[in-house]
C-alpha positions in Angstrom: 75.2 182.7 12.1 76.7 179.8 13.7 74.4 176.8 15.4 74.4 178.0 18.4 73.2 181.3 17.9 70.3 179.4 15.9 69.5 177.2 18.8 69.3 180.5 20.9 67.6 182.0 18.6 64.9 179.4 19.0 65.0 178.9 22.1 64.8 182.5 23.3 61.4 182.6 20.6 60.2 179.6 22.2 60.5 181.7 25.4 58.6 184.8 24.5 55.8 183.0 23.0 55.9 180.9 26.5 55.9 184.2 28.4 52.9 186.2 26.2 50.8 182.9 26.8 51.5 183.5 30.8 50.6 187.1 30.4 52.1 187.8 33.5 53.9 191.7 34.6 57.4 191.3 35.6 56.2 192.1 39.3 53.4 190.0 41.3 54.5 187.0 39.6 52.4 183.8 39.9 52.9 179.9 39.0 52.2 179.3 35.5 49.0 177.3 34.4 50.0 173.0 34.8 50.5 173.4 30.6 52.8 176.5 30.3 54.8 174.9 33.5 55.8 171.8 31.2 56.7 174.2 28.4 58.9 176.1 30.8 60.3 172.8 32.3 61.2 171.5 29.2 62.7 174.7 28.1 65.2 175.1 31.0 66.0 171.3 30.4 67.2 172.5 27.1 68.9 175.2 28.5 71.0 173.6 31.0 72.3 170.9 28.6 73.1 173.7 26.2 74.7 175.4 28.5 76.9 172.2 29.5 78.6 172.3 26.2 78.8 175.9 25.8 79.0 177.3 29.7 80.2 180.4 28.7 77.1 181.2 26.5 75.9 184.9 28.2 73.1 184.5 26.4 71.6 181.3 27.1 72.6 181.8 30.8 70.1 185.1 30.7 67.6 182.6 28.9 67.8 180.4 31.7 67.6 183.0 34.5 64.5 184.3 32.9 62.7 180.6 32.3 63.7 179.9 36.6 62.2 183.1 36.9 59.1 182.0 35.4 58.8 178.6 37.1 59.2 181.0 40.4 62.9 179.4 41.0 64.0 182.9 42.3 67.1 181.5 43.7 68.2 179.5 40.4 67.5 182.5 38.3 69.6 184.8 40.8 72.6 182.0 40.2 72.1 182.0 36.3 72.3 185.9 35.9 74.7 186.6 38.4 76.8 184.1 35.9 75.6 186.0 32.9 76.5 189.5 34.7 80.1 187.8 35.2 81.0 186.9 32.0 79.8 189.8 30.3 81.9 192.6 29.1 79.6 195.8 30.7 77.8 196.2 33.9 74.4 197.2 33.1 72.4 198.8 35.9 69.1 196.4 34.7 71.2 193.5 35.4 71.8 194.9 39.0 68.6 196.0 39.3 66.9 192.9 38.2 69.6 190.5 40.4 68.4 192.5 43.2 64.9 192.1 42.4 65.8 188.2 42.4 67.4 187.9 45.0 64.4 189.7 47.4 62.4 187.5 45.8 64.3 184.3 46.8 64.6 185.4 50.1 61.1 185.8 50.6 59.9 182.2 48.8 62.5 181.1 51.6 61.3 182.7 54.7 57.6 181.2 54.1 59.1 177.6 53.4 56.9 176.6 51.1 57.0 176.2 47.6 54.7 178.5 44.9 52.8 174.6 44.1 52.1 174.6 47.9 51.4 178.2 48.0 48.8 177.5 45.4 47.3 174.8 47.1 47.6 176.6 50.4 44.9 179.0 48.7 42.7 177.3 47.2 42.1 174.9 50.5 40.4 177.4 52.5 38.4 178.9 50.2 37.2 175.3 49.5 36.7 174.6 53.5 35.0 178.4 54.1 32.7 178.1 51.1 30.2 180.6 51.0 29.6 180.4 55.4 31.0 183.3 57.6 34.5 183.7 57.8 36.1 182.9 61.3 38.7 185.0 62.9 41.2 181.9 63.1 43.9 179.8 61.4 41.5 177.0 61.4 41.8 175.6 57.5 45.9 177.0 57.1 46.5 175.5 60.4 45.0 171.9 59.4 46.3 172.0 55.7 50.0 172.8 56.7 49.7 170.0 60.0 48.5 167.8 57.0 50.9 168.4 54.3 53.7 169.4 56.6 53.4 168.0 59.8 57.4 168.4 60.7 57.9 172.3 59.8 53.7 173.1 60.5 55.4 175.4 63.2 57.5 177.0 61.5 55.8 177.1 58.4 52.7 179.1 60.7 55.3 181.0 62.2 56.3 182.5 58.7 52.6 183.1 57.5 52.4 185.1 60.7 55.1 187.3 60.0 53.9 187.9 56.5 50.6 189.1 58.2 48.7 185.9 57.7 47.0 185.7 61.5 43.4 184.8 60.1 42.4 182.3 56.7 41.3 185.3 55.1 44.5 187.0 55.9 46.4 184.3 54.6 44.5 184.3 51.1 44.9 188.0 50.8 48.3 189.0 53.0 50.0 185.8 52.8 49.0 183.9 49.2 48.4 186.6 46.9 51.0 188.7 47.5 53.6 185.9 46.2 51.4 184.8 43.5 
């Protein structure tokens, strides 16, 4: 076994350990906890450094794709997997299926405009503001959150939220936040 294989074994083992701690399914991913996010981010940096030295390492690109996916960076995950597929000697149906999933997920996030962290914060804000009181059937708290944090794109973001079925704060929680986390 050469040093590249040994390094990839270690990085793959680290990725597997992080995924076990994250306890998420392939579909319906949500942002990892801040502790796990730090681990995935460090792993991503190590993989990118390794890929600079070994740009034709299909295995490193696959691990990077899985790491980017865990961080909800679906576009980067798709690009890494696409490059791994290009370097592969065989085309496998599961690779193409996963690539399609990553592309679809990336398109969903890009259409929403919000980052995974933004979405998590958006989900917490209306709950804090609504408390135990009666739910209003409007977008008051969502609109307020968007306008405060992203005023230059507020109209576009609210339109994207409505396109995903978020016409009230409660619908934003159920149809937008939970569907993408």
